[in-house]
BALOLUM-394987 format. One record per residue (C-alpha): x, y, z; residue in three letters. Coordinates in steps of 0.5 Angstrom, whole numbers, padded with zeros to 4 digits, always signed. Last residue first. Layout:
N
XYZALA/...
***
This chain:
379
-0009+0063+0020ALA/-0015+0059+0015ASN/-0013+0063+0009ARG/-0006+0062+0011ARG/-0005+0055+0010ILE/-0010+0054+0004ALA/-0006+0060+0001ARG/+0001+0056+0002LEU/-0002+0050-0001ILE/-0004+0054-0007GLU/+0002+0057-0008GLN/+0006+0050-0006PRO/+0003+0048-0012SER/-0003+0043-0012HIS/-0001+0037-0017ILE/-0006+0036-0025ASP/-0010+0032-0027GLY/-0014+0031-0021GLY/-0022+0034-0018MET/-0017+0038-0013LYS/-0017+0038-0006GLY/-0015+0043-0001THR/-0018+0041+0006PHE/-0019+0045+0014TYR/-0020+0041+0019VAL/-0020+0047+0026GLY/-0020+0042+0032ARG/-0026+0038+0035GLY/-0021+0032+0037CYS/-0018+0032+0031ALA/-0018+0024+0030CYS/-0026+0024+0026ARG/-0023+0030+0022GLU/-0017+0028+0020VAL/-0020+0021+0018GLU/-0025+0025+0014LYS/-0020+0028+0010LEU/-0016+0022+0008ILE/-0022+0022+0003GLN/-0024+0029+0001GLY/-0024+0031-0006GLN/-0019+0028-0010ASN/-0012+0030-0011ILE/-0011+0032-0004GLU/-0008+0037+0001VAL/-0012+0037+0009VAL/-0010+0043+0013VAL/-0011+0041+0020PHE/-0012+0047+0027ARG/-0009+0049+0032GLU/-0005+0044+0034LEU/-0003+0043+0042HIS/-0007+0036+0043GLU/-0010+0036+0035ALA/-0002+0033+0034LEU/-0003+0027+0040ARG/-0010+0025+0036LYS/-0007+0025+0030VAL/-0002+0021+0032LYS/-0006+0015+0036LYS/-0010+0015+0029GLU/-0005+0014+0024PRO/-0010+0010+0018PHE/-0008+0004+0017PRO/-0009+0004+0011TRP/-0004+0011+0009ILE/+0003+0009+0011THR/+0008+0014+0008ILE/+0003+0019+0011LEU/+0007+0026+0011ARG/+0004+0031+0018LEU/+0007+0036+0015LEU/+0009+0043+0020GLY/+0007+0051+0020ALA/+0008+0056+0025LYS/+0005+0061+0021ILE/+0011+0067+0021GLY/+0012+0068+0014LYS/+0017+0065+0012GLU/+0014+0060+0016ARG/+0009+0059+0011ALA/+0014+0059+0005LEU/+0017+0053+0009LEU/+0011+0049+0010VAL/+0009+0050+0003ALA/+0015+0047+0001ARG/+0012+0040+0005LYS/+0006+0041+0001ALA/+0009+0041-0006SER/+0013+0034-0003ARG/+0007+0031+0001ALA/+0002+0032-0006SER/+0006+0027-0010ILE/+0005+0021-0005GLY/+0002+0023+0002TYR/-0001+0030+0005ALA/-0003+0032+0012VAL/-0001+0040+0014VAL/-0001+0042+0021CYS/-0002+0048+0023VAL/+0001+0051+0031GLU/+0007+0048+0030ALA/+0013+0048+0035ASP/+0016+0040+0034GLU/+0012+0039+0027LEU/+0018+0041+0023LEU/+0017+0035+0019TYR/+0014+0029+0021GLU/+0014+0023+0017GLU/+0009+0017+0018VAL/+0010+0009+0019GLU/+0005+0005+0021ILE/+0006-0002+0021ILE/+0010-0004+0027LYS/+0004+0001+0031ASP/-0002-0003+0028GLU/+0000-0010+0031HIS/-0006-0012+0034LYS/-0010-0008+0029LYS/-0007-0012+0023ILE/-0009-0019+0027LYS/-0015-0015+0030ASN/-0018-0016+0024ILE/-0017-0023+0021ILE/-0018-0025+0028ARG/-0024-0021+0029ARG/-0027-0025+0022LEU/-0026-0030+0023LEU/-0030-0031+0031ARG/-0035-0028+0028GLU/-0036-0031+0022GLN/-0036-0038+0025ALA/-0040-0035+0030GLU/-0045-0033+0024GLY/-0046-0040+0021THR/-0044-0044+0014MET/-0038-0047+0016VAL/-0034-0049+0010PRO/-0027-0051+0012TYR/-0020-0048+0012GLY/-0017-0053+0017ARG/-0018-0047+0023GLU/-0025-0046+0021ASP/-0028-0043+0015HIS/-0033-0037+0012THR/-0032-0037+0005LEU/-0026-0035+0001GLY/-0024-0043+0000THR/-0017-0045+0002ILE/-0017-0054+0003HIS/-0011-0056+0005ILE/-0007-0063+0007ASN/+0000-0061+0008HIS/+0006-0066+0004GLY/+0010-0060+0001GLU/+0005-0059-0005GLY/+0001-0053-0003ALA/+0005-0049+0003ILE/+0004-0048+0010PRO/+0002-0041+0013MET/+0003-0040+0020PRO/-0003-0037+0023PRO/-0003-0029+0025ILE/-0006-0028+0032LEU/-0001-0026+0036ASP/-0003-0030+0041ASP/-0002-0037+0036ASP/-0006-0038+0031ALA/-0010-0044+0027GLU/-0011-0043+0020PHE/-0007-0047+0016PRO/-0008-0052+0022LEU/-0002-0055+0027GLN/-0001-0063+0025HIS/+0006-0063+0028ALA/+0008-0056+0032LYS/+0012-0051+0027VAL/+0008-0049+0022PRO/+0011-0043+0017ARG/+0011-0035+0019PRO/+0012-0032+0012ARG/+0019-0029+0011SER/+0021-0023+0012VAL/+0027-0019+0009LEU/+0032-0013+0010PHE/+0037-0012+0005ILE/+0043-0011+0007ASP/+0046-0018+0004ASP/+0043-0016-0002LYS/+0048-0009-0003ARG/+0044-0003-0003PRO/+0041+0000-0009ILE/+0040+0007-0009VAL/+0035+0011-0013VAL/+0036+0018-0017LYS/+0030+0021-0020GLU/+0025+0020-0025PHE/+0018+0021-0024MET/+0013+0017-0028HIS/+0011+0013-0022GLY/+0011+0019-0017VAL/+0007+0024-0022CYS/+0002+0018-0023GLU/+0001+0016-0016ASP/+0003+0010-0011MET/-0001+0006-0007LEU/+0002+0001-0006VAL/-0003-0005-0004VAL/-0002-0011+0001VAL/-0005-0017+0001PRO/-0005-0021+0008GLN/-0001-0026+0011ARG/+0002-0021+0016PHE/+0009-0023+0016GLN/+0008-0024+0008GLU/+0005-0018+0007SER/+0008-0013+0011LEU/+0014-0016+0007ASN/+0012-0016+0001PHE/+0010-0008+0002ALA/+0016-0007+0006LYS/+0021-0008+0000ILE/+0016-0005-0005THR/+0017+0002+0000LEU/+0023+0002-0001ASP/+0024+0002-0008PHE/+0018+0007-0009CYS/+0021+0011-0003GLU/+0027+0012-0008GLN/+0022+0014-0014PRO/+0019+0019-0009SER/+0013+0020-0005SER/+0011+0013-0004PRO/+0004+0011-0001SER/+0003+0004+0003LEU/-0002+0001+0004ALA/-0005-0005+0010ILE/-0013-0006+0009ALA/-0016-0008+0015GLU/-0023-0013+0014TYR/-0031-0012+0014PRO/-0034-0013+0008GLY/-0034-0012+0001HIS/-0028-0010-0003THR/-0027-0003-0004GLY/-0028-0001+0003TRP/-0020+0002+0006LYS/-0016+0001-0002THR/-0022+0004-0005GLN/-0022+0009+0000MET/-0015+0011-0002VAL/-0016+0010-0010ASP/-0018+0018-0011GLY/-0010+0020-0010GLN/-0010+0023-0019GLY/-0005+0024-0024VAL/-0005+0024-0031LEU/-0004+0020-0036THR/-0010+0015-0036PRO/-0015+0022-0035LEU/-0021+0019-0034GLY/-0023+0011-0037THR/-0028+0011-0031SER/-0027+0016-0025PRO/-0022+0018-0026GLY/-0015+0021-0025ALA/-0010+0016-0025ARG/-0007+0011-0019GLN/-0001+0007-0020VAL/-0004+0001-0016ASN/+0002-0004-0014VAL/-0002-0010-0011ILE/+0003-0014-0006VAL/+0001-0022-0005ALA/+0001-0026+0002PRO/-0005-0030+0002CYS/-0010-0029+0008GLU/-0016-0034+0005MET/-0021-0028+0007MET/-0016-0023+0004ILE/-0014-0026-0002GLY/-0021-0027-0003LEU/-0022-0019-0002GLY/-0017-0017-0007TYR/-0021-0023-0011ASN/-0027-0018-0012GLU/-0023-0012-0012MET/-0018-0014-0018MET/-0023-0011-0022LEU/-0024-0003-0019SER/-0016-0004-0019PHE/-0017-0005-0026GLY/-0021+0001-0027PRO/-0016+0007-0023GLY/-0009+0003-0025SER/-0006-0004-0025THR/-0001-0007-0021ALA/+0001-0015-0020THR/+0005-0018-0015MET/+0008-0025-0012ALA/+0013-0029-0007LYS/+0013-0036-0009ILE/+0010-0041-0004GLY/+0005-0045-0007GLY/-0001-0041-0004TRP/+0003-0035-0007SER/+0002-0038-0014ALA/-0004-0038-0014GLY/-0006-0031-0010LEU/-0001-0029-0016ILE/-0006-0032-0021ALA/-0013-0030-0018ALA/-0010-0023-0017VAL/-0008-0023-0025SER/-0014-0026-0027GLY/-0020-0021-0024LEU/-0015-0015-0027GLU/-0016-0018-0035ASP/-0014-0023-0040GLU/-0006-0024-0036MET/+0001-0023-0037GLN/+0006-0027-0034LEU/+0011-0026-0033TYR/+0016-0032-0028VAL/+0022-0032-0023GLY/+0030-0034-0024GLY/+0032-0026-0024ALA/+0035-0025-0031GLU/+0027-0028-0032PRO/+0024-0023-0028LEU/+0028-0017-0031ARG/+0025-0016-0038ARG/+0017-0018-0036ALA/+0018-0014-0030MET/+0020-0008-0033ARG/+0014-0008-0037GLU/+0009-0009-0032ALA/+0013-0003-0028LEU/+0012+0002-0035GLU/+0005-0001-0036SER/+0003+0003-0030SER/+0001+0009-0032PRO/-0003+0007-0036THR/-0006-0001-0036ILE/-0002-0008-0038PRO/-0005-0013-0035TYR/-0002-0017-0030GLY/+0001-0023-0027ALA/+0009-0023-0023PHE/+0012-0029-0021PHE/+0019-0028-0017ARG/+0018-0024-0012CYS/+0024-0024-0007GLY/+0025-0017-0005ALA/+0030-0014-0010ALA/+0025-0016-0015ILE/+0020-0013-0012ALA/+0025-0007-0011GLY/+0027-0008-0018GLU/+0019-0006-0020ALA/+0018+0000-0016SER/+0024+0003-0018ALA/+0022+0002-0025VAL/+0015+0005-0023ASP/+0018+0011-0020GLY/+0022+0013-0026SER/+0030+0011-0024LEU/+0036+0014-0025TYR/+0041+0009-0022HIS/+0047+0008-0016VAL/+0048+0001-0014GLY/+0046-0006-0013THR/+0042-0009-0018LEU/+0039-0014-0014VAL/+0036-0020-0018ASP/+0041-0021-0023ARG/+0042-0029-0026ARG/+0047-0031-0031LEU/+0042-0036-0037MET/
***
């Protein structure tokens, strides 16, 4: 079979399909998942395209097994991913934590829908933001990216794989139903123009699988290449062997957390729109940011100096950026399709400035006029 991995050119794709193409362009060669609206189109695309690219698609019995499968594939040296939505993401939390504890690269795409429970399976939501940050038990630092267009679904899926490989951790792409089902132009570059990161590999003789240098990121040996590897979700030492002490727990988790916090300036990406002279900052992400950008323009037409901070990286939260903005802004308006998840982070970092919220329960997006009313109401 002729292998076709990167479909270079200009395409008209949905966000789900663009994310699948981004994964393949990033070198993903294994997908394990269970169909669930509104992410099923991504899985369907991978089922058709992975064999063309020399990869393997595996439909699992459930979402718990899906994450277990991609973690196993990753330890075998293969870039791997899965995709899901609300209820499936909840089921993935146990093995999401396992991947963090084993420091295992993988990508999870969550196309958010309105919940809780079965909710509105075909309609939009942004209610999984805090679940990504705190959904699995124990302390950890999450990495989550939020695309607002099909083009970004392609681009940020590649970035998710790069971050995952670089920092040895599962990375979540927090898409939402509107972006996932939206069709727009997607430009796919030539294969040689796509920047890819390789996972750190052992270069020292007898380096242990969880032995890190100053960057706090241990090189990752591959099972089957002659290394003696022991991996576990238990608290472990640099060999990967369980050590049931508070001291070992403190040492391991401080490194796992700080390997992200130390490098968060390299991870965090935001878009700043008309913020140079702004007096009010709208904070939004995903599909909500598209309405917010239009609302900012409408506010400017009415003499209100508004700007937009779009969160491309949700986790780690761009705390330093919000604090710097708070030094000269009068207030913030947070727009989310939930009842205030990023809101609390903005309030924490706003240095006493006014923080106002406009939210929806899910199922529908904000119109620019609704956001404009929130901006004017708090002017």
